[in-house]
LOZA-80681 format. One record per residue (C-alpha): x, y, z; residue in three letters; residue number from 1. Coordinates in steps of 0.02 Angstrom, whole numbers, plus 50000, padded with zeros to 5 digits. Last residue first. Layout:
N
<u->X	v->Y	w->Z	residu->ALA	num->NUM>
...
This chain:
449
<u->49925	v->55782	w->44763	residu->PRO	num->449>
<u->49776	v->55887	w->44822	residu->LYS	num->448>
<u->49597	v->55818	w->44855	residu->PRO	num->447>
<u->49452	v->55871	w->44769	residu->GLN	num->446>
<u->49355	v->55995	w->44839	residu->SER	num->445>
<u->49341	v->56131	w->44699	residu->ALA	num->444>
<u->49401	v->56018	w->44569	residu->GLU	num->443>
<u->49220	v->55907	w->44607	residu->LEU	num->442>
<u->49142	v->56083	w->44608	residu->THR	num->441>
<u->49200	v->56129	w->44427	residu->LYS	num->440>
<u->49163	v->55961	w->44328	residu->LEU	num->439>
<u->48983	v->55990	w->44401	residu->VAL	num->438>
<u->48975	v->56152	w->44360	residu->SER	num->437>
<u->49052	v->56117	w->44191	residu->ASP	num->436>
<u->48924	v->55984	w->44194	residu->LEU	num->435>
<u->48752	v->56045	w->44238	residu->ALA	num->434>
<u->48674	v->56050	w->44047	residu->GLY	num->433>
<u->48674	v->55854	w->44079	residu->PRO	num->432>
<u->48518	v->55899	w->44188	residu->ASN	num->431>
<u->48447	v->55740	w->44287	residu->VAL	num->430>
<u->48611	v->55611	w->44277	residu->TRP	num->429>
<u->48718	v->55781	w->44295	residu->LEU	num->428>
<u->48640	v->55803	w->44467	residu->LEU	num->427>
<u->48678	v->55638	w->44502	residu->LYS	num->426>
<u->48835	v->55636	w->44469	residu->LEU	num->425>
<u->48855	v->55791	w->44580	residu->GLN	num->424>
<u->48785	v->55684	w->44749	residu->ASP	num->423>
<u->48899	v->55542	w->44712	residu->TRP	num->422>
<u->49048	v->55631	w->44711	residu->PHE	num->421>
<u->49002	v->55739	w->44860	residu->LEU	num->420>
<u->48975	v->55584	w->44942	residu->LYS	num->419>
<u->49151	v->55535	w->44892	residu->GLN	num->418>
<u->49231	v->55715	w->44988	residu->TRP	num->417>
<u->49181	v->55709	w->45125	residu->ASP	num->416>
<u->49306	v->55562	w->45148	residu->GLY	num->415>
<u->49343	v->55435	w->45011	residu->GLY	num->414>
<u->49487	v->55447	w->44866	residu->VAL	num->413>
<u->49514	v->55280	w->44858	residu->SER	num->412>
<u->49314	v->55225	w->44877	residu->ASP	num->411>
<u->49284	v->55366	w->44746	residu->ASP	num->410>
<u->49421	v->55299	w->44616	residu->LEU	num->409>
<u->49405	v->55126	w->44648	residu->ASP	num->408>
<u->49579	v->55071	w->44620	residu->PRO	num->407>
<u->49607	v->54957	w->44435	residu->LEU	num->406>
<u->49616	v->54782	w->44377	residu->ILE	num->405>
<u->49689	v->54787	w->44211	residu->ALA	num->404>
<u->49602	v->54704	w->44067	residu->MET	num->403>
<u->49702	v->54558	w->43981	residu->GLY	num->402>
<u->49544	v->54526	w->43895	residu->ARG	num->401>
<u->49570	v->54328	w->43938	residu->GLN	num->400>
<u->49587	v->54395	w->44112	residu->THR	num->399>
<u->49404	v->54481	w->44107	residu->ILE	num->398>
<u->49338	v->54339	w->44024	residu->LYS	num->397>
<u->49420	v->54197	w->44138	residu->SER	num->396>
<u->49355	v->54276	w->44269	residu->TYR	num->395>
<u->49164	v->54316	w->44259	residu->VAL	num->394>
<u->49196	v->54140	w->44169	residu->SER	num->393>
<u->49240	v->54043	w->44354	residu->GLN	num->392>
<u->49115	v->54176	w->44426	residu->MET	num->391>
<u->48967	v->54097	w->44337	residu->PRO	num->390>
<u->49048	v->53922	w->44416	residu->GLY	num->389>
<u->49085	v->53975	w->44587	residu->TRP	num->388>
<u->49262	v->53998	w->44613	residu->LEU	num->387>
<u->49344	v->53826	w->44723	residu->GLN	num->386>
<u->49428	v->53789	w->44507	residu->SER	num->385>
<u->49510	v->53986	w->44542	residu->VAL	num->384>
<u->49620	v->53880	w->44676	residu->PRO	num->383>
<u->49620	v->54011	w->44836	residu->VAL	num->382>
<u->49825	v->54026	w->44876	residu->LYS	num->381>
<u->49818	v->54199	w->44777	residu->THR	num->380>
<u->49703	v->54285	w->44933	residu->TRP	num->379>
<u->49626	v->54421	w->44849	residu->THR	num->378>
<u->49480	v->54296	w->44810	residu->PRO	num->377>
<u->49350	v->54320	w->44679	residu->ILE	num->376>
<u->49172	v->54380	w->44729	residu->LYS	num->375>
<u->49003	v->54407	w->44641	residu->GLY	num->374>
<u->48933	v->54284	w->44804	residu->SER	num->373>
<u->48859	v->54135	w->44739	residu->PRO	num->372>
<u->48962	v->54007	w->44851	residu->VAL	num->371>
<u->49112	v->53961	w->44797	residu->SER	num->370>
<u->49202	v->54131	w->44827	residu->ALA	num->369>
<u->49143	v->54140	w->44992	residu->HIS	num->368>
<u->49221	v->53982	w->45061	residu->VAL	num->367>
<u->49365	v->54013	w->44983	residu->GLY	num->366>
<u->49384	v->54179	w->45042	residu->GLN	num->365>
<u->49383	v->54088	w->45216	residu->GLY	num->364>
<u->49518	v->54010	w->45200	residu->GLU	num->363>
<u->49642	v->54162	w->45211	residu->THR	num->362>
<u->49574	v->54350	w->45245	residu->ALA	num->361>
<u->49424	v->54272	w->45341	residu->LEU	num->360>
<u->49494	v->54133	w->45440	residu->PHE	num->359>
<u->49633	v->54279	w->45500	residu->LYS	num->358>
<u->49489	v->54401	w->45557	residu->ILE	num->357>
<u->49415	v->54264	w->45664	residu->PHE	num->356>
<u->49588	v->54236	w->45734	residu->ASP	num->355>
<u->49621	v->54405	w->45773	residu->ILE	num->354>
<u->49449	v->54425	w->45839	residu->ALA	num->353>
<u->49468	v->54276	w->45980	residu->ALA	num->352>
<u->49618	v->54386	w->46030	residu->ASP	num->351>
<u->49541	v->54537	w->46036	residu->VAL	num->350>
<u->49364	v->54484	w->46129	residu->ASN	num->349>
<u->49323	v->54654	w->46217	residu->ARG	num->348>
<u->49357	v->54753	w->46075	residu->SER	num->347>
<u->49400	v->54897	w->46111	residu->TYR	num->346>
<u->49564	v->54894	w->45994	residu->LYS	num->345>
<u->49445	v->54920	w->45837	residu->PRO	num->344>
<u->49483	v->54753	w->45735	residu->ILE	num->343>
<u->49450	v->54764	w->45549	residu->PHE	num->342>
<u->49406	v->54684	w->45402	residu->ALA	num->341>
<u->49399	v->54721	w->45223	residu->TYR	num->340>
<u->49321	v->54717	w->45057	residu->ASP	num->339>
<u->49403	v->54738	w->44922	residu->ALA	num->338>
<u->49428	v->54796	w->44722	residu->GLY	num->337>
<u->49379	v->54793	w->44558	residu->GLY	num->336>
<u->49367	v->54943	w->44431	residu->VAL	num->335>
<u->49402	v->54882	w->44257	residu->VAL	num->334>
<u->49544	v->54904	w->44144	residu->GLY	num->333>
<u->49558	v->54914	w->43927	residu->LYS	num->332>
<u->49429	v->54960	w->43887	residu->SER	num->331>
<u->49399	v->54996	w->43693	residu->GLU	num->330>
<u->49238	v->54901	w->43657	residu->PRO	num->329>
<u->49122	v->54961	w->43838	residu->LEU	num->328>
<u->49131	v->54803	w->43984	residu->PRO	num->327>
<u->49043	v->54671	w->43911	residu->PHE	num->326>
<u->48928	v->54542	w->44015	residu->PHE	num->325>
<u->48835	v->54402	w->44027	residu->ASP	num->324>
<u->48677	v->54324	w->44121	residu->LEU	num->323>
<u->48572	v->54142	w->44071	residu->ASP	num->322>
<u->48677	v->54043	w->44162	residu->SER	num->321>
<u->48667	v->54140	w->44300	residu->PRO	num->320>
<u->48445	v->54105	w->44343	residu->ASP	num->319>
<u->48355	v->54191	w->44441	residu->GLN	num->318>
<u->48452	v->54367	w->44461	residu->VAL	num->317>
<u->48580	v->54418	w->44627	residu->MET	num->316>
<u->48699	v->54296	w->44676	residu->GLY	num->315>
<u->48765	v->54383	w->44484	residu->THR	num->314>
<u->48728	v->54531	w->44531	residu->ILE	num->313>
<u->48875	v->54522	w->44620	residu->TRP	num->312>
<u->48985	v->54555	w->44489	residu->THR	num->311>
<u->48970	v->54762	w->44511	residu->GLY	num->310>
<u->48834	v->54833	w->44366	residu->MET	num->309>
<u->48786	v->54920	w->44237	residu->PHE	num->308>
<u->48615	v->54858	w->44159	residu->TYR	num->307>
<u->48587	v->54833	w->43989	residu->LEU	num->306>
<u->48399	v->54801	w->43905	residu->GLY	num->305>
<u->48277	v->54894	w->44004	residu->TYR	num->304>
<u->48090	v->54832	w->44002	residu->GLU	num->303>
<u->48123	v->54675	w->43974	residu->GLY	num->302>
<u->48057	v->54570	w->44154	residu->ALA	num->301>
<u->48269	v->54555	w->44203	residu->TRP	num->300>
<u->48281	v->54731	w->44195	residu->TRP	num->299>
<u->48143	v->54740	w->44310	residu->LYS	num->298>
<u->48179	v->54628	w->44434	residu->PRO	num->297>
<u->48370	v->54720	w->44464	residu->ILE	num->296>
<u->48317	v->54883	w->44482	residu->VAL	num->295>
<u->48234	v->54849	w->44635	residu->THR	num->294>
<u->48406	v->54817	w->44723	residu->THR	num->293>
<u->48498	v->54983	w->44626	residu->TRP	num->292>
<u->48365	v->55134	w->44680	residu->GLU	num->291>
<u->48298	v->55216	w->44539	residu->THR	num->290>
<u->48402	v->55352	w->44435	residu->PRO	num->289>
<u->48299	v->55396	w->44282	residu->GLU	num->288>
<u->48356	v->55291	w->44139	residu->SER	num->287>
<u->48490	v->55306	w->44021	residu->PHE	num->286>
<u->48478	v->55287	w->43819	residu->TYR	num->285>
<u->48363	v->55479	w->43836	residu->GLY	num->284>
<u->48452	v->55517	w->43694	residu->LYS	num->283>
<u->48538	v->55714	w->43798	residu->GLN	num->282>
<u->48602	v->55563	w->43931	residu->LEU	num->281>
<u->48692	v->55487	w->43823	residu->LEU	num->280>
<u->48760	v->55619	w->43750	residu->PRO	num->279>
<u->48822	v->55657	w->43907	residu->VAL	num->278>
<u->48925	v->55513	w->43936	residu->ILE	num->277>
<u->49015	v->55501	w->43777	residu->TYR	num->276>
<u->49105	v->55665	w->43674	residu->ASP	num->275>
<u->49074	v->55780	w->43813	residu->THR	num->274>
<u->49111	v->55675	w->43975	residu->PHE	num->273>
<u->49263	v->55605	w->43910	residu->VAL	num->272>
<u->49320	v->55782	w->43843	residu->LYS	num->271>
<u->49284	v->55839	w->43994	residu->ARG	num->270>
<u->49415	v->55704	w->44096	residu->VAL	num->269>
<u->49561	v->55799	w->43929	residu->SER	num->268>
<u->49503	v->55974	w->43954	residu->PRO	num->267>
<u->49545	v->55973	w->44148	residu->ASP	num->266>
<u->49404	v->56012	w->44262	residu->ASN	num->265>
<u->49398	v->55865	w->44358	residu->PHE	num->264>
<u->49598	v->55882	w->44394	residu->ARG	num->263>
<u->49730	v->55764	w->44364	residu->THR	num->262>
<u->49870	v->55752	w->44489	residu->LYS	num->261>
<u->49743	v->55682	w->44650	residu->GLY	num->260>
<u->49783	v->55553	w->44656	residu->SER	num->259>
<u->49644	v->55455	w->44632	residu->ILE	num->258>
<u->49630	v->55556	w->44474	residu->LEU	num->257>
<u->49779	v->55499	w->44422	residu->ASN	num->256>
<u->49723	v->55323	w->44406	residu->LEU	num->255>
<u->49558	v->55354	w->44333	residu->GLN	num->254>
<u->49672	v->55464	w->44203	residu->MET	num->253>
<u->49828	v->55290	w->44212	residu->GLN	num->252>
<u->49690	v->55181	w->44139	residu->PRO	num->251>
<u->49639	v->55281	w->44005	residu->GLY	num->250>
<u->49518	v->55431	w->43979	residu->GLY	num->249>
<u->49398	v->55325	w->43852	residu->TYR	num->248>
<u->49382	v->55154	w->43925	residu->ALA	num->247>
<u->49436	v->55195	w->44099	residu->ILE	num->246>
<u->49358	v->55378	w->44113	residu->ILE	num->245>
<u->49196	v->55292	w->44051	residu->PHE	num->244>
<u->49192	v->55157	w->44153	residu->HIS	num->243>
<u->49219	v->55282	w->44298	residu->GLU	num->242>
<u->49056	v->55366	w->44253	residu->VAL	num->241>
<u->48946	v->55194	w->44272	residu->ILE	num->240>
<u->49023	v->55146	w->44428	residu->ASP	num->239>
<u->49012	v->55323	w->44503	residu->SER	num->238>
<u->48814	v->55286	w->44432	residu->ILE	num->237>
<u->48803	v->55149	w->44561	residu->PRO	num->236>
<u->48884	v->55288	w->44727	residu->TRP	num->235>
<u->48756	v->55390	w->44732	residu->GLY	num->234>
<u->48667	v->55329	w->44904	residu->VAL	num->233>
<u->48550	v->55227	w->44787	residu->GLY	num->232>
<u->48549	v->55221	w->44635	residu->ASP	num->231>
<u->48557	v->55105	w->44465	residu->GLY	num->230>
<u->48532	v->55176	w->44334	residu->THR	num->229>
<u->48443	v->55062	w->44188	residu->ALA	num->228>
<u->48523	v->55076	w->44000	residu->LEU	num->227>
<u->48391	v->55040	w->43835	residu->PRO	num->226>
<u->48257	v->55134	w->43927	residu->ASN	num->225>
<u->48090	v->55108	w->43950	residu->LYS	num->224>
<u->48072	v->54911	w->43852	residu->VAL	num->223>
<u->47920	v->54858	w->43822	residu->GLY	num->222>
<u->47942	v->54849	w->43613	residu->GLN	num->221>
<u->48097	v->54836	w->43569	residu->ILE	num->220>
<u->48152	v->55016	w->43478	residu->GLY	num->219>
<u->48249	v->55090	w->43613	residu->LYS	num->218>
<u->48354	v->54910	w->43609	residu->ILE	num->217>
<u->48403	v->54932	w->43439	residu->LYS	num->216>
<u->48466	v->55116	w->43480	residu->GLU	num->215>
<u->48571	v->55072	w->43619	residu->LEU	num->214>
<u->48657	v->54935	w->43504	residu->LEU	num->213>
<u->48690	v->55042	w->43393	residu->GLN	num->212>
<u->48774	v->55171	w->43510	residu->VAL	num->211>
<u->48887	v->55005	w->43548	residu->PHE	num->210>
<u->48937	v->55024	w->43372	residu->GLU	num->209>
<u->49000	v->55142	w->43374	residu->SER	num->208>
<u->49090	v->55122	w->43539	residu->TYR	num->207>
<u->49161	v->54965	w->43437	residu->SER	num->206>
<u->49189	v->54794	w->43453	residu->LYS	num->205>
<u->48972	v->54779	w->43513	residu->PRO	num->204>
<u->48885	v->54607	w->43575	residu->GLU	num->203>
<u->48777	v->54545	w->43485	residu->ALA	num->202>
<u->48571	v->54556	w->43497	residu->LEU	num->201>
<u->48461	v->54488	w->43360	residu->GLY	num->200>
<u->48317	v->54502	w->43462	residu->TYR	num->199>
<u->48291	v->54347	w->43562	residu->LYS	num->198>
<u->48446	v->54296	w->43563	residu->GLN	num->197>
<u->48497	v->54452	w->43670	residu->PHE	num->196>
<u->48359	v->54433	w->43771	residu->PHE	num->195>
<u->48386	v->54236	w->43794	residu->SER	num->194>
<u->48598	v->54297	w->43845	residu->LYS	num->193>
<u->48535	v->54418	w->44001	residu->ARG	num->192>
<u->48637	v->54573	w->44016	residu->TYR	num->191>
<u->48765	v->54653	w->44093	residu->TRP	num->190>
<u->48851	v->54804	w->44059	residu->PHE	num->189>
<u->49026	v->54805	w->44118	residu->GLY	num->188>
<u->49180	v->54726	w->44220	residu->PRO	num->187>
<u->49118	v->54798	w->44397	residu->LYS	num->186>
<u->49241	v->54672	w->44491	residu->LEU	num->185>
<u->49229	v->54606	w->44680	residu->TRP	num->184>
<u->49371	v->54546	w->44777	residu->MET	num->183>
<u->49358	v->54447	w->44935	residu->THR	num->182>
<u->49428	v->54471	w->45113	residu->PHE	num->181>
<u->49568	v->54599	w->45134	residu->PRO	num->180>
<u->49626	v->54627	w->45331	residu->ALA	num->179>
<u->49647	v->54769	w->45390	residu->GLY	num->178>
<u->49762	v->54891	w->45510	residu->TRP	num->177>
<u->49935	v->54838	w->45396	residu->ILE	num->176>
<u->50092	v->54939	w->45468	residu->LYS	num->175>
<u->50200	v->55056	w->45387	residu->GLY	num->174>
<u->50134	v->55230	w->45464	residu->ASP	num->173>
<u->49949	v->55190	w->45377	residu->ALA	num->172>
<u->49919	v->55031	w->45293	residu->LYS	num->171>
<u->49733	v->54990	w->45226	residu->VAL	num->170>
<u->49761	v->55049	w->45047	residu->THR	num->169>
<u->49924	v->54941	w->45018	residu->ASP	num->168>
<u->49837	v->54780	w->45044	residu->VAL	num->167>
<u->49759	v->54753	w->44882	residu->ILE	num->166>
<u->49933	v->54805	w->44823	residu->GLY	num->165>
<u->49989	v->54639	w->44702	residu->PRO	num->164>
<u->49863	v->54525	w->44743	residu->VAL	num->163>
<u->49880	v->54445	w->44886	residu->TYR	num->162>
<u->50020	v->54303	w->44984	residu->GLU	num->161>
<u->50162	v->54436	w->44971	residu->LYS	num->160>
<u->50028	v->54527	w->45101	residu->GLU	num->159>
<u->50068	v->54444	w->45228	residu->ASN	num->158>
<u->49935	v->54470	w->45356	residu->VAL	num->157>
<u->49911	v->54427	w->45549	residu->VAL	num->156>
<u->50071	v->54507	w->45585	residu->GLY	num->155>
<u->50063	v->54666	w->45529	residu->THR	num->154>
<u->49877	v->54680	w->45563	residu->LEU	num->153>
<u->49904	v->54814	w->45722	residu->ASP	num->152>
<u->49718	v->54824	w->45811	residu->VAL	num->151>
<u->49635	v->55002	w->45787	residu->LEU	num->150>
<u->49600	v->55156	w->45872	residu->HIS	num->149>
<u->49783	v->55249	w->45862	residu->GLY	num->148>
<u->49734	v->55384	w->45751	residu->GLU	num->147>
<u->49828	v->55284	w->45591	residu->LYS	num->146>
<u->49724	v->55125	w->45620	residu->GLY	num->145>
<u->49575	v->55248	w->45604	residu->MET	num->144>
<u->49624	v->55336	w->45433	residu->LYS	num->143>
<u->49675	v->55185	w->45353	residu->ALA	num->142>
<u->49557	v->55094	w->45404	residu->ILE	num->141>
<u->49431	v->55256	w->45328	residu->PHE	num->140>
<u->49554	v->55247	w->45167	residu->TRP	num->139>
<u->49513	v->55037	w->45178	residu->ALA	num->138>
<u->49322	v->55069	w->45181	residu->TRP	num->137>
<u->49232	v->54979	w->45337	residu->GLY	num->136>
<u->49224	v->54814	w->45386	residu->PHE	num->135>
<u->49186	v->54761	w->45568	residu->ILE	num->134>
<u->49251	v->54621	w->45671	residu->VAL	num->133>
<u->49236	v->54659	w->45886	residu->ASP	num->132>
<u->49061	v->54743	w->45869	residu->GLY	num->131>
<u->48994	v->54895	w->45906	residu->PRO	num->130>
<u->49170	v->55000	w->45999	residu->ALA	num->129>
<u->49171	v->55100	w->46159	residu->VAL	num->128>
<u->49330	v->55203	w->46177	residu->GLY	num->127>
<u->49253	v->55358	w->46169	residu->ALA	num->126>
<u->49319	v->55420	w->46061	residu->ALA	num->125>
<u->49298	v->55278	w->45981	residu->PHE	num->124>
<u->49118	v->55319	w->45958	residu->GLN	num->123>
<u->49136	v->55466	w->45896	residu->VAL	num->122>
<u->49217	v->55395	w->45740	residu->PRO	num->121>
<u->49113	v->55252	w->45740	residu->MET	num->120>
<u->48962	v->55352	w->45652	residu->VAL	num->119>
<u->49017	v->55438	w->45466	residu->ALA	num->118>
<u->49115	v->55318	w->45435	residu->ALA	num->117>
<u->49048	v->55138	w->45491	residu->VAL	num->116>
<u->48870	v->55233	w->45433	residu->ASP	num->115>
<u->48964	v->55238	w->45230	residu->GLU	num->114>
<u->49007	v->55072	w->45241	residu->ALA	num->113>
<u->48832	v->55007	w->45268	residu->ARG	num->112>
<u->48800	v->54939	w->45422	residu->MET	num->111>
<u->48740	v->54751	w->45453	residu->THR	num->110>
<u->48745	v->54645	w->45608	residu->ARG	num->109>
<u->48805	v->54463	w->45621	residu->TYR	num->108>
<u->48814	v->54354	w->45817	residu->GLU	num->107>
<u->48950	v->54256	w->45794	residu->ILE	num->106>
<u->48964	v->54119	w->45958	residu->ASP	num->105>
<u->49138	v->54031	w->45976	residu->VAL	num->104>
<u->49156	v->53889	w->46092	residu->ASN	num->103>
<u->49100	v->53759	w->45922	residu->PRO	num->102>
<u->49237	v->53844	w->45832	residu->HIS	num->101>
<u->49270	v->53715	w->45696	residu->THR	num->100>
<u->49090	v->53736	w->45625	residu->LYS	num->99>
<u->49075	v->53936	w->45681	residu->VAL	num->98>
<u->49211	v->53943	w->45534	residu->TYR	num->97>
<u->49100	v->53863	w->45413	residu->ALA	num->96>
<u->48931	v->53946	w->45488	residu->ASP	num->95>
<u->49002	v->54126	w->45478	residu->ILE	num->94>
<u->49097	v->54101	w->45290	residu->VAL	num->93>
<u->48932	v->54034	w->45257	residu->ALA	num->92>
<u->48838	v->54196	w->45339	residu->GLN	num->91>
<u->48918	v->54283	w->45210	residu->PHE	num->90>
<u->48809	v->54231	w->45057	residu->TYR	num->89>
<u->48656	v->54250	w->45183	residu->LYS	num->88>
<u->48721	v->54394	w->45164	residu->ALA	num->87>
<u->48718	v->54448	w->45022	residu->GLU	num->86>
<u->48534	v->54358	w->44963	residu->ASP	num->85>
<u->48480	v->54497	w->45081	residu->GLY	num->84>
<u->48580	v->54620	w->45178	residu->SER	num->83>
<u->48775	v->54621	w->45186	residu->TRP	num->82>
<u->48883	v->54804	w->45243	residu->PRO	num->81>
<u->48959	v->54724	w->45379	residu->GLY	num->80>
<u->48956	v->54683	w->45566	residu->ILE	num->79>
<u->49044	v->54550	w->45661	residu->VAL	num->78>
<u->48994	v->54544	w->45848	residu->VAL	num->77>
<u->49125	v->54406	w->45930	residu->LEU	num->76>
<u->49030	v->54271	w->46052	residu->LYS	num->75>
<u->49160	v->54177	w->46171	residu->VAL	num->74>
<u->49113	v->54021	w->46267	residu->LYS	num->73>
<u->49239	v->53937	w->46394	residu->PRO	num->72>
<u->49354	v->53828	w->46323	residu->ALA	num->71>
<u->49278	v->53647	w->46350	residu->PRO	num->70>
<u->49378	v->53546	w->46478	residu->PRO	num->69>
<u->49522	v->53462	w->46417	residu->THR	num->68>
<u->49486	v->53268	w->46448	residu->PRO	num->67>
<u->49642	v->53158	w->46559	residu->LEU	num->66>
<u->49772	v->53105	w->46505	residu->GLN	num->65>
<u->49830	v->52904	w->46479	residu->THR	num->64>
<u->49654	v->52855	w->46413	residu->PRO	num->63>
<u->49579	v->52750	w->46502	residu->LEU	num->62>
<u->49606	v->52574	w->46436	residu->LYS	num->61>
<u->49762	v->52529	w->46525	residu->ALA	num->60>
<u->49664	v->52592	w->46660	residu->LEU	num->59>
<u->49520	v->52426	w->46657	residu->GLN	num->58>
<u->49686	v->52306	w->46658	residu->GLN	num->57>
<u->49761	v->52382	w->46811	residu->GLN	num->56>
<u->49564	v->52350	w->46874	residu->LEU	num->55>
<u->49557	v->52184	w->46837	residu->SER	num->54>
<u->49754	v->52130	w->46935	residu->SER	num->53>
<u->49708	v->52227	w->47086	residu->VAL	num->52>
<u->49526	v->52131	w->47079	residu->THR	num->51>
<u->49654	v->51969	w->47064	residu->ASN	num->50>
<u->49749	v->52001	w->47200	residu->LYS	num->49>
<u->49643	v->52047	w->47298	residu->LEU	num->48>
<u->49560	v->51870	w->47268	residu->GLU	num->47>
<u->49729	v->51826	w->47284	residu->ASN	num->46>
<u->49768	v->51901	w->47446	residu->LEU	num->45>
<u->49572	v->51845	w->47539	residu->SER	num->44>
<u->49650	v->51672	w->47493	residu->SER	num->43>
<u->49810	v->51685	w->47551	residu->GLN	num->42>
<u->49705	v->51759	w->47711	residu->LEU	num->41>
<u->49558	v->51598	w->47735	residu->GLU	num->40>
<u->49707	v->51502	w->47716	residu->ASN	num->39>
<u->49804	v->51574	w->47844	residu->ILE	num->38>
<u->49665	v->51576	w->47951	residu->SER	num->37>
<u->49626	v->51390	w->47919	residu->ALA	num->36>
<u->49794	v->51370	w->47962	residu->ALA	num->35>
<u->49803	v->51466	w->48117	residu->LEU	num->34>
<u->49638	v->51384	w->48155	residu->SER	num->33>
<u->49747	v->51197	w->48170	residu->GLN	num->32>
<u->49900	v->51252	w->48277	residu->VAL	num->31>
<u->49766	v->51347	w->48406	residu->ALA	num->30>
<u->49662	v->51181	w->48395	residu->VAL	num->29>
<u->49841	v->51048	w->48411	residu->VAL	num->28>
<u->49889	v->51200	w->48535	residu->ALA	num->27>
<u->49732	v->51165	w->48603	residu->TYR	num->26>
<u->49777	v->50985	w->48632	residu->LEU	num->25>
<u->49927	v->51004	w->48687	residu->SER	num->24>
<u->49904	v->51120	w->48828	residu->VAL	num->23>
<u->49773	v->51016	w->48910	residu->LEU	num->22>
<u->49883	v->50869	w->48888	residu->LEU	num->21>
<u->50018	v->50935	w->48949	residu->ALA	num->20>
<u->49861	v->51007	w->49108	residu->ILE	num->19>
<u->49794	v->50834	w->49140	residu->ILE	num->18>
<u->49986	v->50744	w->49159	residu->SER	num->17>
<u->50027	v->50945	w->49285	residu->LEU	num->16>
<u->49838	v->50857	w->49369	residu->ALA	num->15>
<u->49937	v->50665	w->49357	residu->LEU	num->14>
<u->50079	v->50720	w->49443	residu->ALA	num->13>
<u->50007	v->50843	w->49572	residu->PRO	num->12>
<u->49907	v->50685	w->49621	residu->ILE	num->11>
<u->50063	v->50557	w->49624	residu->ILE	num->10>
<u->50151	v->50650	w->49752	residu->LEU	num->9>
<u->50010	v->50662	w->49887	residu->ARG	num->8>
<u->49981	v->50496	w->49850	residu->ASN	num->7>
<u->50153	v->50440	w->49890	residu->GLN	num->6>
<u->50176	v->50533	w->50056	residu->LYS	num->5>
<u->49993	v->50429	w->50110	residu->ALA	num->4>
<u->50077	v->50294	w->50071	residu->SER	num->3>
<u->50044	v->50163	w->49973	residu->MET	num->2>
<u->50016	v->50016	w->50000	residu->MET	num->1>
């Protein structure tokens, strides 16, 4: 038998064994639990790795650069002389620009060049401008630029890319203040081909044949006058007079009258009037002056046989394919001129205005010449094939005759004299006997060379 002492030793040993057994069991359980946790953790890590890999693949498909926020909307006010169909043709240019510049909103307003010259100097003096890009006469642009009211476009317009001399009229103090747009020509007397065919008429080859043609047209039933006289502020009459000056005084007389070297009371100038213009007026070949746009449908309907007008008329008739023209047979030149755009330095959007005026002076000319505007580009990089069909034939007829393109007399002189010129010619048209008084008045106010 065990002694009491032995019993006391056995009990603690047994307890220790039980504790050791329990610890071992716990360790086994703990290890198993840890293994399970590790497996779960490994599984989670694998899932996370797969998620990261998927995200990386999706990110790789995204653009490397964040999209550029849309440019803020800019509004430009453009002021030009065109209304009606002419405004529609200019709108084609605006639409072409806005198509590639959706952040620019352009509002077009109509204002005649004579109103621009009359109104804007007062506004400029007050430091304000009614528009951002404005069309005006060349002499006015040069004057306003010289006085410090316009943005210098010397770095914008490369004059080597334009019809020679076309930029000269908007230069002052060695800087370019205006951008040339498309060019119009005033090539001669327009007629309907069908009208000539119906009555057996032909283009004259001499001045005497021209007078004979007028006499034949005068005898046609329903014709009021052989020649329609367009009017408005007076410039359509001045175009007729300039054409006679160029034909029978010569291209140099036109240039000398512009510079002031030749005076209006010079015998050579008076001879153009007495030998050609006044006799036609006295014989009633010309109609009474009538607002030039309202004459067009009457002339087209056969009330008049011929109508002296610029090339823009090609876009103002029902059927331009039935339209043709002839200059006075002896003429060696025609008047041509561009529309010019400028930017007042008071514009709130000068940078946007400069970008638009660059377009007007280059690619925009191609757009304008391709629609029935009756214009040709002054920017020489526009191919002739881009011109509207009827204007291609006009351009060919002028170039084939080797006719010089000359500046417009009254547009070049400008100022108050221009309006005086118009008024005096309107007086002459209704009273041919006032010729000497008219010439004396014009010479007295004619700028000196």
